[in-house]
PAVEXPA-304664 format. One record per residue (C-alpha): residue number from 1; residue in three letters; x, y, z. Coordinates in pm, whole numbers, m for minus. Example, Ala and Ser with C-alpha at 12.3 -4.5 7.8 and 13.67 -1.06 7.14 Angstrom:
REM residues 2
SITE	1	ALA	1230	m450	780
SITE	2	SER	1367	m106	714
REM end
This chain:
REM residues 212
SITE	1	MET	m3420	m4007	4636
SITE	2	SER	m3476	m4070	5005
SITE	3	ASP	m3220	m4223	5235
SITE	4	ILE	m3406	m4554	5267
SITE	5	LYS	m3149	m4833	5269
SITE	6	ASN	m3185	m5084	4984
SITE	7	PRO	m3530	m4979	4861
SITE	8	ILE	m3729	m5128	4577
SITE	9	LEU	m3702	m4869	4301
SITE	10	VAL	m3960	m4763	4045
SITE	11	LEU	m3779	m4635	3738
SITE	12	ASP	m3908	m4295	3624
SITE	13	TYR	m3812	m4215	3264
SITE	14	GLY	m4123	m4013	3186
SITE	15	MET	m4340	m4296	3046
SITE	16	GLY	m4514	m4492	3318
SITE	17	ASN	m4758	m4503	3609
SITE	18	VAL	m4481	m4434	3857
SITE	19	GLY	m4701	m4280	4126
SITE	20	SER	m4960	m4560	4120
SITE	21	ILE	m4695	m4831	4143
SITE	22	LEU	m4506	m4650	4419
SITE	23	ASN	m4828	m4610	4618
SITE	24	MET	m4912	m4979	4576
SITE	25	LEU	m4568	m5090	4696
SITE	26	ARG	m4587	m4861	4998
SITE	27	TYR	m4944	m4977	5068
SITE	28	ILE	m4819	m5334	5116
SITE	29	GLY	m4541	m5210	5345
SITE	30	ALA	m4245	m5220	5108
SITE	31	ASN	m3958	m4972	5123
SITE	32	ALA	m3997	m4810	4783
SITE	33	ASP	m3859	m4505	4608
SITE	34	VAL	m3818	m4354	4262
SITE	35	ALA	m3507	m4388	4044
SITE	36	THR	m3444	m4104	3801
SITE	37	HIS	m3068	m4139	3739
SITE	38	PRO	m2847	m4441	3660
SITE	39	GLU	m2650	m4410	3985
SITE	40	HIS	m2970	m4468	4183
SITE	41	LEU	m2965	m4835	4078
SITE	42	VAL	m2653	m4905	4283
SITE	43	GLY	m2748	m5107	4589
SITE	44	ALA	m3116	m5137	4495
SITE	45	ARG	m3306	m5434	4634
SITE	46	GLY	m3525	m5466	4325
SITE	47	LEU	m3653	m5258	4036
SITE	48	VAL	m3990	m5204	3872
SITE	49	LEU	m3980	m5090	3509
SITE	50	PRO	m4320	m4941	3419
SITE	51	GLY	m4425	m4816	3079
SITE	52	VAL	m4713	m4652	2894
SITE	53	GLY	m4671	m4526	2540
SITE	54	HIS	m4459	m4588	2232
SITE	55	PHE	m4180	m4848	2224
SITE	56	ASP	m3923	m4642	2030
SITE	57	ARG	m3976	m4327	2235
SITE	58	ALA	m3940	m4525	2556
SITE	59	MET	m3615	m4688	2441
SITE	60	GLU	m3479	m4354	2323
SITE	61	SER	m3558	m4201	2664
SITE	62	LEU	m3389	m4488	2849
SITE	63	THR	m3083	m4468	2624
SITE	64	ARG	m3053	m4091	2638
SITE	65	SER	m3065	m4088	3020
SITE	66	GLY	m2809	m4368	3052
SITE	67	MET	m3068	m4588	3220
SITE	68	ALA	m3062	m4853	2947
SITE	69	ASP	m2692	m4932	2998
SITE	70	ALA	m2720	m4904	3377
SITE	71	LEU	m3017	m5140	3383
SITE	72	LYS	m2849	m5400	3162
SITE	73	LEU	m2535	m5384	3378
SITE	74	ALA	m2730	m5418	3702
SITE	75	VAL	m2928	m5713	3569
SITE	76	SER	m2622	m5899	3439
SITE	77	SER	m2348	m5821	3690
SITE	78	SER	m2550	m5762	4008
SITE	79	ALA	m2843	m5994	3931
SITE	80	LEU	m3084	m5713	4016
SITE	81	PRO	m3442	m5850	4021
SITE	82	VAL	m3655	m5653	3774
SITE	83	LEU	m4031	m5649	3721
SITE	84	GLY	m4143	m5498	3389
SITE	85	ILE	m4505	m5384	3357
SITE	86	CYS	m4694	m5346	3025
SITE	87	LEU	m4460	m5149	2796
SITE	88	GLY	m4190	m5217	3057
SITE	89	MET	m4226	m5587	2981
SITE	90	GLN	m4201	m5523	2608
SITE	91	LEU	m3890	m5308	2647
SITE	92	MET	m3705	m5607	2793
SITE	93	CYS	m3754	m5794	2465
SITE	94	LYS	m3525	m5781	2160
SITE	95	SER	m3754	m5593	1922
SITE	96	SER	m4104	m5462	1863
SITE	97	GLU	m4325	m5420	1557
SITE	98	GLU	m4422	m5083	1704
SITE	99	GLY	m4092	m4934	1591
SITE	100	SER	m3742	m4990	1460
SITE	101	VAL	m3530	m4934	1772
SITE	102	ALA	m3383	m5242	1939
SITE	103	GLY	m3513	m5332	2283
SITE	104	LEU	m3304	m5401	2593
SITE	105	GLY	m3263	m5763	2483
SITE	106	LEU	m3282	m5902	2837
SITE	107	VAL	m3516	m6182	2727
SITE	108	ASP	m3519	m6377	2400
SITE	109	ALA	m3858	m6246	2298
SITE	110	HIS	m4021	m6016	2044
SITE	111	VAL	m4326	m5789	2040
SITE	112	ARG	m4601	m5828	1779
SITE	113	ARG	m4910	m5622	1699
SITE	114	PHE	m5260	m5766	1732
SITE	115	ASN	m5389	m5804	1377
SITE	116	PHE	m5752	m5915	1368
SITE	117	SER	m5988	m5925	1071
SITE	118	SER	m6264	m5667	1059
SITE	119	ASP	m6530	m5934	1112
SITE	120	SER	m6366	m6078	1424
SITE	121	GLY	m6543	m5834	1653
SITE	122	LEU	m6218	m5786	1846
SITE	123	LYS	m6101	m5435	1916
SITE	124	VAL	m5744	m5310	1942
SITE	125	PRO	m5624	m5215	2193
SITE	126	HIS	m5715	m5513	2406
SITE	127	MET	m5859	m5326	2703
SITE	128	GLY	m6027	m5445	3021
SITE	129	TRP	m6020	m5742	3255
SITE	130	ASN	m5898	m6078	3130
SITE	131	LYS	m5780	m6408	3270
SITE	132	VAL	m5418	m6513	3316
SITE	133	ILE	m5347	m6886	3324
SITE	134	VAL	m5043	m6960	3541
SITE	135	GLN	m4791	m7189	3371
SITE	136	ARG	m4527	m7225	3641
SITE	137	LYS	m4517	m7224	4021
SITE	138	GLY	m4291	m7008	4234
SITE	139	THR	m4332	m6684	4037
SITE	140	VAL	m4503	m6348	4094
SITE	141	LEU	m4826	m6509	3967
SITE	142	GLY	m4839	m6753	4258
SITE	143	ASP	m4866	m7129	4268
SITE	144	LEU	m5218	m7203	4141
SITE	145	ILE	m5139	m7376	3813
SITE	146	ASP	m5425	m7361	3560
SITE	147	ILE	m5643	m7161	3801
SITE	148	PRO	m5713	m6831	3623
SITE	149	THR	m5668	m6498	3794
SITE	150	ARG	m5797	m6169	3652
SITE	151	TYR	m5592	m5862	3568
SITE	152	TYR	m5651	m5536	3386
SITE	153	PHE	m5502	m5499	3037
SITE	154	VAL	m5451	m5204	2801
SITE	155	HIS	m5227	m5289	2503
SITE	156	SER	m5214	m5316	2125
SITE	157	TYR	m4897	m5528	2113
SITE	158	TYR	m4814	m5863	2271
SITE	159	VAL	m4502	m6064	2350
SITE	160	THR	m4385	m6389	2191
SITE	161	CYS	m4110	m6585	2369
SITE	162	GLU	m3856	m6790	2178
SITE	163	ASN	m3803	m7014	2483
SITE	164	THR	m4126	m7165	2616
SITE	165	GLU	m3964	m7222	2955
SITE	166	ASP	m3965	m6843	3005
SITE	167	ILE	m4346	m6831	2987
SITE	168	ILE	m4517	m6814	3327
SITE	169	GLY	m4860	m6687	3223
SITE	170	ASN	m5082	m6698	2913
SITE	171	THR	m5396	m6505	2817
SITE	172	HIS	m5644	m6546	2533
SITE	173	TYR	m5765	m6257	2321
SITE	174	GLY	m5826	m6372	1966
SITE	175	LEU	m5512	m6579	2009
SITE	176	GLU	m5312	m6710	2303
SITE	177	PHE	m5036	m6468	2397
SITE	178	VAL	m4770	m6445	2666
SITE	179	SER	m4906	m6228	2945
SITE	180	ALA	m4614	m6296	3182
SITE	181	PHE	m4259	m6423	3150
SITE	182	GLN	m3965	m6489	3379
SITE	183	HIS	m3604	m6545	3281
SITE	184	GLY	m3377	m6571	3584
SITE	185	ASN	m3403	m6243	3773
SITE	186	ILE	m3613	m6080	3498
SITE	187	THR	m3993	m6084	3517
SITE	188	GLY	m4244	m5914	3289
SITE	189	VAL	m4623	m5884	3297
SITE	190	GLN	m4832	m5742	3013
SITE	191	PHE	m5120	m5633	3237
SITE	192	HIS	m5134	m5354	3495
SITE	193	PRO	m5115	m5499	3849
SITE	194	GLU	m5144	m5147	3992
SITE	195	LYS	m5497	m5136	3842
SITE	196	SER	m5590	m5497	3923
SITE	197	HIS	m5714	m5467	4281
SITE	198	LYS	m5664	m5777	4499
SITE	199	TYR	m5484	m5973	4228
SITE	200	GLY	m5242	m5688	4169
SITE	201	ILE	m5180	m5647	4541
SITE	202	GLN	m5099	m6016	4568
SITE	203	LEU	m4862	m5996	4269
SITE	204	PHE	m4669	m5707	4424
SITE	205	ASN	m4660	m5898	4754
SITE	206	ASN	m4516	m6201	4573
SITE	207	PHE	m4251	m5985	4406
SITE	208	VAL	m4150	m5818	4734
SITE	209	GLN	m4137	m6151	4920
SITE	210	SER	m3914	m6297	4649
SITE	211	LEU	m3653	m6031	4728
SITE	212	SER	m3614	m6127	5095
REM end
C-alpha cells in the first residue's frame, strides 16, 4: 500500500484483472491503489471488486483472508461505494449455480448459468462485444436511456435481480439478462470495462466522479 490519502482501492484476492483495472484508474487521473488485507479498507474512498474464475473458489478466498467480512462491514456501516466487475458482480449476489457457497449477499440477486439448446447456435461462454441498454440515469452507465453502448463480455453465468429497481443495464444474448445493477452504494457490471476502450474509460470516469 502507498501512502496516498483516501485512494480508490482495487481488491486483490488472487482472482481478477487487478493490474489492468489499476492502470485504467490511474490513466484517468484517479488516486488508486491495491488492497490485499482487510485493514486496507479503512478510510478508502471507493472499492473495485474484480473477478475472473470460479464463484466458490473466489468466495472461499475472500472468506479465508477476512476480506468478505471487512467488505460487508465497510459497505453497511461506512457506506463504502463498491464497483463489482464480472465475477465481482456475481459475488455480491446471494448465490450462484456455479457452486454451493453463499455469496456476499449485498444485493438481492442470484446467478444462473446460460443454458441454450444445441440448435440455438449460441456458444457458452458469451464472449465478445455486446450492447448494454441503460435503464436508469445517474449511474456508472451514464444518462443515455435506451441508447446502447458496447462493452466486452466473457462469462458463462448471468445475474437475475429480485428487485427490478436495482437493474440499471440489460443485455441480450439468447435471453435478456442483467448486465449492470445498482443498489445504494453497491454497483455491479457483468462486462469488463477495463477491456472496453472508450466506453470502459467513460464508465470508470463516471464511477470516480460519483465519489467526489
